[in-house]
N, C-alpha and C positions, 0 to 999 in steps of 0.2 A: 504494500500500500504506500503510495507516494505521500510526501509531506503535505501537499495541498489537500489530498483526500482526507488525511487525518485531521487537518485544520477544519475542513468543512464539517466533518463528523462531530468534532468536539464543539463546534459552533452551534450546530443544530441539535445536539444532544439534550440540553436543558429544555428546549421547546418540545421535543419529542416525548421526554419523560413526563414533563408537566401535563401535557394533554392526555398521556396515558393514565396518569393518576386521576386526572379530572373525570375521565369517563370510565374508570375502573369500577368493576362490580364486586371485587373480592375484598373490599374493605369490611370492617365490622359493621353490624347493623347500626350501632350508635354513631359511628363515623359517617356513614351514608346519610343517616337522619340529620346530623348537624350540617352536612354539606348542603343538603336540599333545603334545610331551614335557612341557611345563609343566603342561598340564591333567592328563595321566596321572600325573605326579608328585604333584600335589595330591590326585587321586582316591585313589591307593594309600596315600599317607602318612596321609591322613585316615581311611581305612577301617581300616588297620592300627592306628593310634592308638586308635580307638574299640574295636576288637576286643580288643586286648591289655589296655587299661585295664579293660575290662568283665570280663575273666578275672581280673585282679588284684583287682578289687573283689569278684568272686565268692569268691575265696579268703578275703578279709578277712571277708566276710559269713558264710561257712561256719565259720570259726574262732570268730566271735562267737556265732552262733545255734545251730550244731550241736555242735561239739566242746565248746565252753565252756558249752553248755546241758546237757551230760550230766555232765561232771566237776565237782567242787566248785570254786567260784571261790576260796575260802579254806578251808584245813583247820586246825583247832585240835586239838592232841593233847598231853596231859601226858606228861612224860618218865617219870613213875612212875604206877602204878595209882591212880586217883582214886575217892573215894567218890561215892555218888549225890548227896549234898549239895554236894560240890565241883563236880560236873558241872552241877547246877542253877544254882549261882552263876556259873559260867563262861557258861552259856547266857544268863542274865539280863543279864550285862554285855555280851555280844555283841549282843543284841537292842536295846540302847540306842542303837546306831549307826544313824543315820537312813538310811544307804545299804543296810543289811542288809534283804533281802526275807524270807529264811527261814533257819533254822538247825536241822539235824536230826542225830541221833546215827547213827553207823555203826561197824562193826567192820571194820577193814582188815587183811588178812593175805595171806601167800603160801602157795601150795599146789601140788598136782598133780592134774590131772584124768585119769582113766583110763577107757577104754572097751574094748570087745572087740578093737579094732583098733590102738589107739595110746595113748601117754601124752604129756601136754602140761603144761608149767609154766604156772601161771595166777596172776592177782591176784584174791583173793577180796574182795568187798565185801558185807558184811552190812548190809542196809538196812531201814528201816521202810517197807514197800511203800506204805502209805496216804499217808505223807508224800511219797515220791518221785513217786507218781502225780500229786499236786497240784502239785509244785514243779519236777520235772525235765522235760527235753525228750525223755527216752529213749523215752517212749511213742509219739511220732510216727515213730520209726525202727523200730518193731517190724514184722517181716515175717511173723511167725507167733506165735500165742499173745499173751500180754500180761503186763505187769508186775503187774497187779492179781491175777493168779493166785497170786502169792506170799502174798496175804493169807489165803487159805483152805487153801493147801497149804504146810505148814511145811517139808517137804523137797522143795520145788520149786526149780528153778534156771533163771535166764535167762542166756543167753550169746550171743556174737557169731556172725555167720554163718560167718566164716572158721574160728573154733574149732569150730563145729558140724560143718562139712565135714571138718575134719581128724580129728575124733573119730568121724565117720561116724554122727551121731545127728540126730534131728529131734524135733519136739514129741511127747511121749509116750515117748520113749526114756529110758534110764537110764544114768547114769555114776556112778563113785565119785570122791569128792573127798577127797584126803588133805591134812591140815593139816600145816604145818611144825612144829607143837607136838608134842613127843614124850610118850608115856605109858609110865611104867615099871611093869612087872609082874614077878612072881617069875621068869619065864623069860627075858624080854628087854625091851629098850626099843623100843617100837613107835610109829609115828605114828598119830594118831587119824584115822579116816576114817568117812564116812557115804555111803550111796547116795542119790542125788538123781534126781528125775524132771524132765526138760526140759519147762518150761511156757511158754517164750517164747524167740524168737530175734530179735535186732535186727541192723540193718545201718547203722551210722553212716557207714561209708566210710573209716575210718582204721585203719591196721594195728594200732596200739597197743590200741585199744578192741575191735575186732572179733576179734582173735586171742588176746587175753590176759585180758580182764576178764570175770568172772562175777558175777552178783548173786544173793544168797540172802537169805532172811528173817533179820533180825538175831538172832532167838531161836535159829534153827538155827546161825548163825555162832558164837553164844556157846557152844553145846553142842559144836560141831565143834572149836573152839579151846580148850575148857575154860577159858574166861575167866570170872573171878569179877566183874570190874567190868562196869558196864552197857554200856560201849562203849570204843573206843580213839580215836575221832575225833568232832569236831563239824564237820560240813560246812556251809559257809555259802555262800549265794547272794546276790549284790549287784545293785544296779540297773544299774550300768555296770561291765562286766568290766575296763575299762581303768583303773579306780580301785582295783584289787585291791591293788597294792603299797602305796599310800598308806594304805588302810584296815588292811592287815596291820601296817604300822608303828605305827599308832595303837593297835591291839589289843596289840601286843607291849609297848608302854609301859604300858598299863592292866592287863595280866595279869601273873602271876608269871613270874619268870625260869625256873621249872621247866616252863613250858608253851611248846610249839613252835607257832608261827603261820607257815604257809607258804601263799603264793598260787600260782595256776596258772602264773605266769610262771617258777617254778622248774623246771617240767617241760616246758612248751610255749612259754615266752616266746621262746626262740631261733627257733623255727619262725615265730612270729607276726612277730617283728622282721625276719626274713629276707624274709617276704612283703611287708612294708611297704617295706623297703629296696629290694627288687627292683622294686616298683611305681615308686618314685621314679627309680631308675637307668634302667629300661626306658623310662619316660615321657620322661626327658631325652634318651635316645638317639633316640627316635622324633620328638621335636621337632626334633632336628638333621636328620632325614630330611625334615621339612617345610621346614626352611631351605634344603636342597638344591633342593627343588621350587620354592621361591620364587626362588632364584638363577636357575633355568632361566627363570622368568617374566620376570625383569629382562633377561636376555639376549634373550629373545624380543621384548620391547617395544623394546629398543634397536635390534634389527634392523628392526622395523616403522618406527621413527622414521627410520632411515637410508633405508629404501625410500620413505617418504612425505615426504621433505624438500621435494619440489616442491609437494605439497599444502599443507604447513605454510607455505612461503614465500608461496603465493597467498593463503592465509587471512590472513596478516599484512599483505600488500599491500592487502587489502580492508578492513583495519581491525580484524581480529581481535585481541583482547587476549591478553596472556601467559596469563592465567587460563583463557581459552577453550581455548587450545592444550593447556595442562596438563590441563584437565578431560577432554579427549578421551582421553588415554592413561591417566589415572587411572580413568576409567570402563571402559576396555578391560581394565585390570588387575583391576578389581572384577568385571567380567563373567566373566573366566577363573577368578577365585577362587570366585565363587558356583557356577559350573558344577562346578569340581573338588571343592569342599567338599560340594555337594549330592549329587553322584553318590557321593562317598566316604562320605557319611552313610548313604545307602541300602545300599551294599555292606557297610559296617561293621556296621550293625544286622542285616541279613540274615545275614551271616556269624556274628554272635554268637548269633542265634536258632537257627541250624542247625549249630552247631559240634559238637554231639553226634553228629549224623548223619555229618558229615565224619570225625570221629574214629573212629566205628565202621567206616566204609568203609575208612579207612586201616589200622586194626588187622586187618581181614579180609584186605586185600591183603598185609600184611606177615606175617600169621600169628602175631602175638604182641601182647600188651597193651602199650600205650604208657604209660598211666597206671596203674602198678602200685603197690599199697599198700606193697610192700616198699621202694619208692624214694621215693614222694611221700606227703605227709600225706593226700591224697585220691585215690580211684581214678577220678575223673571231673573234667571241666573245668567248674567252676561259673561261671555268668554272672550278672552284676549290672549291668544297663544303668541308669546314673544320669543323669537329665535334666540335672543341673547340669554334670556332666563333659562330656556331649555338647555342650551349649550353649557351654561354655568352649572346647572344641576347635574348633567351627565358627567362633566369634567370633575365636579366636586365629589360625586359618588365614586368614580374610578380612582381619583387621587387618594381619598380617604381609605379605600379598600387596599390599594397598593401600599400606602404608608403603614397601615395596620399589619399588612402581611410581612413587613420587614422584621417584626419581632420573632415570630416562629422561624422565618427563613434564615436569619443570621444566627439564631440559636442553634439551628440544625447545622449550619456551616461551621460553627466553632466547636461542635461536639467532638469528643474523643472516640475514634472508631473502635478502639479496644474495649472501652467501657460499653459502647453501644452493642458490640457483638456479645459481650458477656450478658448484657441485659436481655438480648434477644434469644439467648440460648436457654 
């Protein structure tokens, strides 16, 4: 045998032996059980980690793109009624901020919606429909009619699906909207009210928006509330919603103390922070689950080392180096990690892509909704599979597995062949 052949043989020997041990069936029952337990632990911990983080990422995405795409990122409102000239000056100052994408006027008020069947408290948002169609994300959540109908229909109204169901109306139906502003006449003090025709229904998927908020033309809102000023609010949209607090602070410094500047975090910030905190805590707990699976891998390899001490002693007697022995068990640990992480990856991705089907099946079996708008910010489980997160999970699982395999591998490499042969006899 030539030197090159011997070199190739010694080079491939650890890989050959490692995979022979990996698929061997002549181990003890306990060793086989621990090996399978290690693989299953890595499979399920990887799959659950991918699935749960994808759901958390989905909630984060929905908050950014859906909910925060509908409501104003920052709202500017004077404490006293402001003239048109003052509003124009405020808007010009706001638009000088580089992060501001758009700024539009609105009238915000509270009121009551009344239909033939029921009465509901609502939040009224009088908007410029042309501006909102261009700048808001609400149009993509419309399930009937459209926001653009408010342009041609002064007394049209757009409301959420939950509110429409509660009121028992659809597109083309009519409801009465009562303003919280009272009108005094010689007989009594009465609230102002107008009859509106439903021209659109949206479904964002959140309890607050779908059951409480209605949108009407800003001119109709001005007449309904008997407002003399042009608007009550200046609604601002910015490039990155996470910069809202910083931009709001800058605007407070630049504008008068008589002007209120409020970011979206004042109303929804706690929900968003809870989602991000939950993502971190759950992720940390699931990594502990991975560590338990890795511990099972270490136990499994130590049992294999103990069973194969005769083979190790023979290899050392034949001139096998410590690195060759260590490489055998490192490669075995790597093989188990790749199998576990690979199968876990497939299960995690498949589970994430089909979680809606599973959730619907579970709800049908239980006879009730699990994701209720009254409890959770969304009524479905959003999924956002991020390549970076998946790659980080797979690399992390494999790295931890190989790192943990070093302990039994180098312990086997440093063992005394004479002592091992005596123990094997």
